[in-house]
Structures are given as C-alpha cells and as structure tokens.
Backbone as CSV, one residue per row, in Angstrom:
resi,resn,N_x,N_y,N_z,CA_x,CA_y,CA_z,C_x,C_y,C_z
1,MET,20.630,-3.890,2.105,19.983,-4.270,0.865,18.463,-4.278,1.003
2,MET,17.963,-4.691,2.141,16.522,-4.799,2.340,15.950,-3.605,3.103
3,ALA,16.767,-2.631,3.442,16.304,-1.514,4.274,15.151,-0.755,3.627
4,ARG,15.260,-0.448,2.346,14.181,0.283,1.651,12.917,-0.565,1.605
5,CYS,13.065,-1.832,1.367,11.923,-2.746,1.312,11.199,-2.766,2.671
6,ILE,11.948,-2.899,3.713,11.366,-2.947,5.057,10.695,-1.619,5.393
7,GLN,11.338,-0.511,5.058,10.760,0.815,5.306,9.419,0.956,4.590
8,LEU,9.381,0.590,3.319,8.151,0.704,2.553,7.079,-0.256,3.056
9,ASP,7.481,-1.435,3.513,6.512,-2.369,4.112,5.821,-1.728,5.307
10,MET,6.600,-1.083,6.161,6.030,-0.453,7.356,5.152,0.738,6.989
11,GLU,5.591,1.529,6.005,4.780,2.664,5.563,3.468,2.181,4.946
12,CYS,3.556,1.140,4.154,2.376,0.584,3.505,1.371,0.081,4.555
13,ALA,1.848,-0.662,5.512,0.969,-1.180,6.563,0.314,-0.038,7.332
14,ALA,1.083,0.998,7.634,0.557,2.130,8.402,-0.520,2.880,7.623
15,ILE,-0.252,3.191,6.353,-1.228,3.954,5.576,-2.467,3.119,5.285
16,CYS,-2.309,1.828,5.078,-3.474,0.967,4.858,-4.365,0.944,6.094
17,TYR,-3.748,0.854,7.256,-4.508,0.831,8.505,-5.285,2.138,8.693
18,VAL,-4.598,3.253,8.529,-5.233,4.557,8.715,-6.342,4.769,7.685
19,THR,-6.077,4.415,6.448,-7.073,4.585,5.395,-8.314,3.757,5.694
20,ALA,-8.132,2.515,6.085,-9.275,1.654,6.418,-10.060,2.221,7.601
21,GLN,-9.345,2.735,8.586,-10.010,3.319,9.752,-10.888,4.512,9.340
22,LEU,-10.337,5.410,8.544,-11.101,6.586,8.140,-12.257,6.219,7.214
23,MET,-12.054,5.224,6.375,-13.154,4.760,5.524,-14.288,4.214,6.379
24,SER,-13.951,3.444,7.395,-14.985,2.860,8.257,-15.731,3.926,9.050
25,LEU,-15.096,5.075,9.249,-15.739,6.186,9.949,-16.538,7.089,9.001
26,GLY,-16.455,6.807,7.715,-17.151,7.625,6.733,-16.521,8.999,6.547
27,SER,-15.226,9.075,6.739,-14.507,10.347,6.659,-14.588,10.968,5.269
28,GLU,-14.729,12.284,5.250,-14.712,13.025,3.993,-13.330,12.987,3.336
29,LYS,-12.312,12.681,4.089,-10.929,12.655,3.588,-10.488,11.271,3.119
30,ALA,-11.378,10.288,3.186,-11.004,8.919,2.837,-10.501,8.804,1.397
31,LYS,-11.159,9.490,0.464,-10.723,9.403,-0.935,-9.313,9.961,-1.119
32,GLU,-9.019,11.043,-0.425,-7.678,11.617,-0.515,-6.638,10.641,0.021
33,LEU,-6.964,9.990,1.130,-6.038,9.003,1.692,-5.895,7.801,0.772
34,CYS,-6.968,7.420,0.094,-6.881,6.304,-0.847,-5.875,6.603,-1.955
35,LYS,-5.833,7.849,-2.397,-4.859,8.230,-3.431,-3.434,8.059,-2.914
36,ILE,-3.191,8.533,-1.708,-1.861,8.411,-1.101,-1.532,6.944,-0.844
37,CYS,-2.515,6.209,-0.352,-2.324,4.788,-0.074,-1.931,4.044,-1.354
38,ALA,-2.574,4.385,-2.458,-2.262,3.727,-3.733,-0.813,3.965,-4.132
39,VAL,-0.332,5.179,-3.939,1.058,5.509,-4.299,2.031,4.715,-3.429
40,ILE,1.793,4.711,-2.129,2.700,4.000,-1.213,2.660,2.497,-1.464
41,CYS,1.462,1.943,-1.656,1.357,0.502,-1.929,2.038,0.139,-3.244
42,ASN,1.897,0.981,-4.248,2.553,0.734,-5.520,4.073,0.765,-5.374
43,ASP,4.573,1.767,-4.631,6.014,1.853,-4.388,6.510,0.614,-3.645
44,CYS,5.744,0.187,-2.650,6.116,-0.998,-1.880,6.139,-2.236,-2.779
45,GLY,5.103,-2.376,-3.593,5.047,-3.514,-4.506,6.205,-3.540,-5.484
46,SER,6.574,-2.365,-5.971,7.702,-2.285,-6.904,9.007,-2.671,-6.229
47,GLU,9.204,-2.175,-5.018,10.438,-2.495,-4.295,10.490,-3.976,-3.939
48,CYS,9.413,-4.501,-3.406,9.390,-5.920,-3.030,9.570,-6.815,-4.253
49,GLY,9.063,-6.346,-5.396,9.189,-7.118,-6.626,10.624,-7.275,-7.109
50,LYS,11.535,-6.494,-6.552,12.950,-6.591,-6.933,13.673,-7.744,-6.249
51,HIS,13.051,-8.327,-5.233,13.710,-9.351,-4.432,13.179,-10.745,-4.771
52,ASP,14.028,-11.739,-4.596,13.695,-13.096,-5.004,13.001,-13.940,-3.942
53,SER,12.928,-13.460,-2.723,12.319,-14.291,-1.680,10.823,-14.444,-1.924
54,GLU,10.298,-15.586,-1.519,8.872,-15.861,-1.692,8.027,-14.821,-0.958
55,HIS,8.480,-14.438,0.225,7.755,-13.429,1.002,7.641,-12.116,0.232
56,CYS,8.732,-11.689,-0.365,8.721,-10.428,-1.108,7.841,-10.513,-2.352
57,LYS,7.871,-11.638,-3.020,7.012,-11.815,-4.198,5.538,-11.751,-3.812
58,GLU,5.203,-12.393,-2.697,3.825,-12.370,-2.214,3.430,-10.956,-1.787
59,CYS,4.321,-10.274,-1.090,4.079,-8.900,-0.662,3.851,-8.005,-1.880
60,ALA,4.683,-8.133,-2.889,4.556,-7.319,-4.099,3.193,-7.522,-4.749
61,LYS,2.758,-8.754,-4.819,1.458,-9.079,-5.420,0.325,-8.378,-4.676
62,TYR,0.319,-8.507,-3.368,-0.766,-7.931,-2.593,-0.694,-6.409,-2.528
63,CYS,0.489,-5.859,-2.521,0.618,-4.407,-2.534,0.078,-3.830,-3.837
64,ARG,0.363,-4.486,-4.931,-0.137,-4.010,-6.223,-1.653,-4.125,-6.298
65,GLU,-2.190,-5.206,-5.757,-3.647,-5.371,-5.721,-4.288,-4.286,-4.854
66,CYS,-3.687,-4.003,-3.719,-4.189,-2.964,-2.827,-4.136,-1.599,-3.515
67,ALA,-3.053,-1.315,-4.197,-2.922,-0.040,-4.906,-4.039,0.112,-5.934
68,GLU,-4.333,-0.946,-6.647,-5.394,-0.898,-7.658,-6.759,-0.627,-7.015
69,GLU,-7.052,-1.303,-5.925,-8.322,-1.081,-5.227,-8.407,0.333,-4.676
70,CYS,-7.304,0.850,-4.159,-7.291,2.222,-3.652,-7.538,3.225,-4.772
71,ARG,-6.950,2.972,-5.931,-7.202,3.867,-7.067,-8.680,3.869,-7.444
72,LYS,-9.301,2.704,-7.408,-10.738,2.621,-7.713,-11.561,3.393,-6.690
73,MET,-11.215,3.271,-5.430,-11.963,3.952,-4.369,-11.756,5.459,-4.409
74,ALA,-10.606,5.884,-4.905,-10.296,7.312,-4.958,-10.950,7.999,-6.160
75,ALA,-11.393,7.203,-7.105,-11.972,7.778,-8.334,-13.320,8.433,-8.088
C-alpha cells in the first residue's frame, strides 16, 4: 500500500539533492532540473496526500511547497 509513496519519497529526496547541488554550482542545467524536480515533488505530494498518517500529510505539504518553488526557479 505504501510502496509507491516510499518510492516517490526517495525519488523526491534524490532529485532535490541533485538540483540543489547543481544550483549551488551555478550550473547552466539547473533550470531544467528545477522543472523535473517540480514534477517529481508534485507527484510525491499527491501520493503522500492520499494517506492519513501525520507524516504523510506533512510530507505532502512540503513536497507541494518545493514543487511551487522549483516552478518559480525554472521560469
């Protein structure tokens, strides 16, 4: 039941880390990664939002916030 949620959590954490690293390096590809990061964070937030645990609700909130910030940075 939680397998997709856990998978997306790990993907979200990985892409956020890589995106932040490339942004800190001033990479020309950072905006492209921000677009991908926004999609993955949004997917993670949507999946976590389906579950009733407090942890999942908190995760969904922060994933959605991260997706929004990534969209702004990618613009």
